[in-house]
BAPA-509470 format. One line per field, with one value per residue (C-alpha): residue number from 1; residue in one letter; x negated, y, z negated. Coordinates in Angstrom, 1 decimal, padded with zeros to 4 digits. Layout:
N
seke NUM; ...
vexmi A; ...
xx X; ...
yy Y; ...
zz Z; ...
***
This chain:
229
seke 1; 2; 3; 4; 5; 6; 7; 8; 9; 10; 11; 12; 13; 14; 15; 16; 17; 18; 19; 20; 21; 22; 23; 24; 25; 26; 27; 28; 29; 30; 31; 32; 33; 34; 35; 36; 37; 38; 39; 40; 41; 42; 43; 44; 45; 46; 47; 48; 49; 50; 51; 52; 53; 54; 55; 56; 57; 58; 59; 60; 61; 62; 63; 64; 65; 66; 67; 68; 69; 70; 71; 72; 73; 74; 75; 76; 77; 78; 79; 80; 81; 82; 83; 84; 85; 86; 87; 88; 89; 90; 91; 92; 93; 94; 95; 96; 97; 98; 99; 100; 101; 102; 103; 104; 105; 106; 107; 108; 109; 110; 111; 112; 113; 114; 115; 116; 117; 118; 119; 120; 121; 122; 123; 124; 125; 126; 127; 128; 129; 130; 131; 132; 133; 134; 135; 136; 137; 138; 139; 140; 141; 142; 143; 144; 145; 146; 147; 148; 149; 150; 151; 152; 153; 154; 155; 156; 157; 158; 159; 160; 161; 162; 163; 164; 165; 166; 167; 168; 169; 170; 171; 172; 173; 174; 175; 176; 177; 178; 179; 180; 181; 182; 183; 184; 185; 186; 187; 188; 189; 190; 191; 192; 193; 194; 195; 196; 197; 198; 199; 200; 201; 202; 203; 204; 205; 206; 207; 208; 209; 210; 211; 212; 213; 214; 215; 216; 217; 218; 219; 220; 221; 222; 223; 224; 225; 226; 227; 228; 229
vexmi M; R; I; G; I; C; I; P; S; R; G; D; M; C; I; G; T; A; F; D; L; A; T; L; C; G; Y; D; S; R; W; R; K; D; G; D; Q; A; I; Y; T; V; A; G; T; L; I; F; D; Q; R; N; K; L; A; Q; A; A; L; D; Q; E; C; D; Y; I; L; W; I; D; A; D; M; R; F; P; K; N; T; I; E; R; L; L; A; H; D; K; D; I; V; G; V; N; A; T; T; R; T; L; P; V; G; P; T; A; K; Q; L; K; I; D; M; E; K; K; E; N; H; W; Y; S; I; N; S; K; G; K; K; G; I; E; R; V; T; A; I; G; C; G; V; M; L; V; K; A; K; V; F; R; E; T; P; K; P; W; F; Y; F; Y; E; L; P; G; G; K; T; L; G; E; D; V; H; F; C; I; A; A; H; D; A; G; F; E; T; W; V; D; H; D; L; S; Q; E; I; G; H; I; G; Q; Y; T; Y; S; W; S; D; Y; K; D; E; P; N; K; L; Q; R; P; K; N; N; G; R; K; L; P; R; K; K
xx 009.6; 010.9; 011.4; 013.6; 012.5; 015.6; 015.2; 018.3; 017.7; 019.2; 016.9; 013.5; 011.0; 008.6; 005.0; 004.1; 006.7; 005.4; 001.8; 002.9; 005.0; 002.0; -000.3; 002.4; 002.9; -000.8; -001.4; 001.6; 000.4; -002.9; -001.5; 001.5; -000.1; 002.7; 005.5; 006.5; 008.3; 011.0; 011.7; 015.2; 016.4; 019.4; 020.0; 023.3; 025.0; 027.2; 024.7; 027.0; 027.8; 024.1; 023.3; 026.0; 024.8; 021.2; 021.9; 024.0; 021.2; 018.7; 021.0; 021.6; 017.9; 017.7; 015.7; 015.2; 014.9; 015.9; 013.6; 015.3; 013.1; 014.5; 012.9; 011.7; 009.9; 006.2; 005.2; 002.1; 000.9; 001.4; 005.1; 006.4; 004.0; 004.9; 008.7; 008.6; 006.7; 009.7; 011.9; 015.1; 018.1; 018.0; 015.0; 013.7; 012.5; 013.9; 013.1; 013.4; 015.6; 013.9; 015.1; 014.5; 015.3; 013.9; 015.8; 016.2; 018.5; 018.9; 022.1; 023.5; 027.3; 028.7; 032.4; 034.3; 037.0; 038.8; 039.0; 039.3; 036.5; 033.5; 030.3; 027.3; 023.8; 020.6; 017.6; 014.1; 011.2; 008.4; 005.9; 007.8; 006.4; 007.9; 011.4; 014.8; 018.3; 020.5; 023.9; 022.7; 019.6; 019.2; 018.2; 015.1; 012.8; 014.8; 014.2; 017.3; 017.6; 019.6; 022.0; 023.3; 024.7; 026.0; 027.9; 029.1; 032.3; 032.1; 031.8; 028.5; 028.1; 030.7; 031.3; 033.5; 035.4; 035.7; 037.9; 036.6; 035.4; 032.4; 031.2; 029.2; 027.2; 026.9; 024.0; 025.9; 028.9; 026.5; 025.1; 028.6; 029.9; 026.9; 027.4; 031.0; 029.7; 027.3; 024.0; 022.0; 020.1; 016.7; 014.4; 010.6; 009.4; 005.7; 006.2; 008.7; 006.0; 004.0; 006.9; 007.3; 010.4; 009.7; 011.6; 010.1; 007.1; 006.8; 008.6; 007.8; 007.9; 005.1; 007.6; 010.2; 010.7; 012.6; 014.2; 017.1; 017.6; 014.0; 012.6; 009.1; 007.5; 005.2; 001.5; 000.8; 002.9; 002.4; 000.5; -002.2; -002.2; -004.6; -007.9; -010.1; -013.3
yy -020.9; -023.4; -027.0; -029.1; -032.7; -034.8; -038.4; -040.4; -043.7; -046.5; -045.5; -046.6; -045.4; -047.8; -047.2; -046.9; -044.1; -042.3; -042.5; -041.1; -038.4; -037.2; -037.1; -035.4; -032.6; -032.1; -031.9; -029.6; -027.2; -026.8; -026.5; -024.3; -021.9; -019.3; -021.8; -023.9; -027.2; -028.2; -031.9; -033.2; -036.6; -038.3; -041.9; -043.7; -046.3; -044.1; -042.9; -040.5; -038.8; -038.6; -037.0; -034.4; -033.4; -033.3; -031.1; -028.7; -028.4; -027.6; -025.0; -023.4; -023.0; -021.2; -023.9; -023.2; -026.9; -030.1; -033.1; -036.4; -039.2; -042.5; -044.2; -047.1; -045.4; -045.1; -042.0; -040.0; -037.1; -034.6; -035.6; -032.1; -030.4; -032.6; -032.4; -028.6; -028.3; -029.5; -026.6; -028.7; -028.4; -032.1; -034.2; -037.4; -040.9; -044.1; -046.3; -050.0; -052.2; -053.9; -057.5; -060.0; -059.7; -056.2; -053.6; -049.9; -047.6; -044.8; -045.0; -043.6; -043.4; -044.0; -043.3; -045.2; -042.7; -045.2; -047.9; -045.5; -047.4; -046.3; -048.3; -047.9; -048.7; -049.1; -047.0; -048.6; -046.4; -049.0; -047.6; -044.4; -040.8; -037.4; -036.7; -037.7; -036.4; -039.1; -039.4; -040.4; -041.4; -042.6; -040.3; -042.3; -039.5; -036.6; -032.8; -030.6; -026.8; -025.4; -023.6; -027.0; -027.6; -024.1; -024.3; -027.9; -028.6; -030.7; -033.5; -033.6; -037.3; -040.0; -043.2; -044.5; -047.8; -049.3; -052.1; -055.5; -054.8; -052.8; -049.7; -046.7; -045.2; -041.8; -040.8; -041.4; -039.4; -036.5; -036.5; -036.6; -033.9; -031.7; -032.3; -031.2; -028.0; -027.4; -029.1; -031.7; -034.7; -035.7; -038.6; -038.3; -041.6; -041.0; -040.5; -043.4; -045.8; -044.7; -045.2; -048.2; -049.4; -051.4; -054.6; -058.0; -056.3; -053.0; -053.4; -051.2; -051.2; -053.7; -056.3; -055.5; -057.9; -056.9; -060.3; -060.0; -063.7; -064.4; -063.9; -062.7; -063.8; -061.3; -062.2; -060.8; -060.7; -057.0; -053.9; -052.4; -048.8; -046.7; -046.0; -043.0; -043.9
zz 035.6; 033.0; 033.8; 031.5; 031.4; 030.5; 029.4; 028.5; 026.8; 024.7; 021.8; 023.1; 025.7; 027.5; 026.6; 030.2; 030.6; 027.5; 028.9; 032.3; 030.6; 028.6; 031.6; 033.7; 031.0; 030.7; 034.4; 034.9; 032.1; 033.9; 037.4; 036.7; 034.2; 034.5; 033.6; 030.7; 030.0; 027.6; 026.9; 026.0; 025.1; 023.6; 022.7; 023.5; 025.7; 027.9; 030.5; 032.2; 028.8; 028.0; 031.3; 031.0; 027.5; 028.5; 031.6; 029.5; 026.9; 029.5; 031.0; 027.6; 027.3; 030.6; 032.5; 036.2; 037.1; 035.5; 036.0; 035.3; 034.1; 032.9; 029.9; 032.0; 034.9; 036.0; 038.0; 039.0; 037.0; 039.9; 040.3; 039.4; 041.8; 044.7; 044.2; 043.7; 047.0; 048.9; 047.6; 047.9; 045.7; 044.8; 045.6; 044.0; 044.6; 046.0; 043.0; 043.4; 041.3; 038.4; 039.1; 041.8; 044.7; 044.6; 046.6; 047.1; 045.0; 047.5; 049.6; 052.8; 053.3; 056.8; 057.4; 060.1; 061.0; 063.4; 060.8; 057.9; 056.1; 054.1; 054.2; 051.9; 053.3; 051.3; 052.4; 052.8; 051.8; 052.3; 054.8; 055.4; 055.2; 054.4; 053.1; 054.3; 053.6; 052.0; 050.4; 047.0; 045.0; 041.5; 038.7; 037.7; 038.9; 040.3; 040.4; 040.5; 040.7; 037.8; 040.2; 041.4; 037.9; 037.6; 040.9; 040.8; 038.8; 035.7; 034.9; 036.8; 036.0; 035.9; 037.9; 040.8; 040.7; 044.2; 045.5; 044.9; 041.4; 042.5; 040.7; 041.9; 039.1; 037.6; 039.8; 043.0; 041.5; 040.9; 044.4; 045.9; 043.6; 044.4; 048.2; 047.9; 046.2; 049.1; 048.0; 049.8; 048.3; 049.6; 049.0; 049.0; 050.6; 049.9; 046.2; 046.1; 046.9; 043.9; 041.5; 039.2; 037.5; 034.3; 033.8; 033.0; 034.6; 036.6; 039.9; 042.9; 046.7; 046.8; 045.7; 048.3; 051.2; 054.4; 054.5; 052.0; 051.5; 050.4; 046.9; 046.3; 043.1; 041.4; 041.7; 038.2; 035.1; 034.7; 035.8; 033.6; 032.5; 034.4; 032.6; 032.9; 034.6
***
């Protein structure tokens, strides 16, 4: 089994992400001895174009899975092991935003047939266990079976413009396009609570407050890299 690790960026990778990527690859090589990894990256400013190119490169190299990792994420070394265990077509984390007030990135779509309206709701992972089927998640840390790309029409990644000047990003576009092709998206709540999103400091679910109108100030200006004891 070959897993293609795809990392879009604007040209730089956070040192914390690089550290976690190194430990992840080392752990995965020991745990999954009969498989291999391939790492792909491309720099640019059009994120949907980067993702389309990276996915195609991984498919051309006959990868069985594509693991999306954004260049500003923190994640455990056993991330691949845990996501593979779910055996889902699309499964990933509900990363938090990296600005205050901190909020979720996973979304659920509710359709009001009577009013002919669509409503998007954020999904809270704080304190939750297991996996949940959702409409869309971000690609910050997301594992996708290669067949999803082979059976979903291009472009896989683009964006939606909504009334009122709002925009739904390329990751939501992908999840909806995949759903239309017959694939479900799942969020791993346990893993979500171990993910960090690097901004002015590394944001995570410990920064999220249920009260949407209250800001929570970080107690520290940053989180230290883990050290081997």
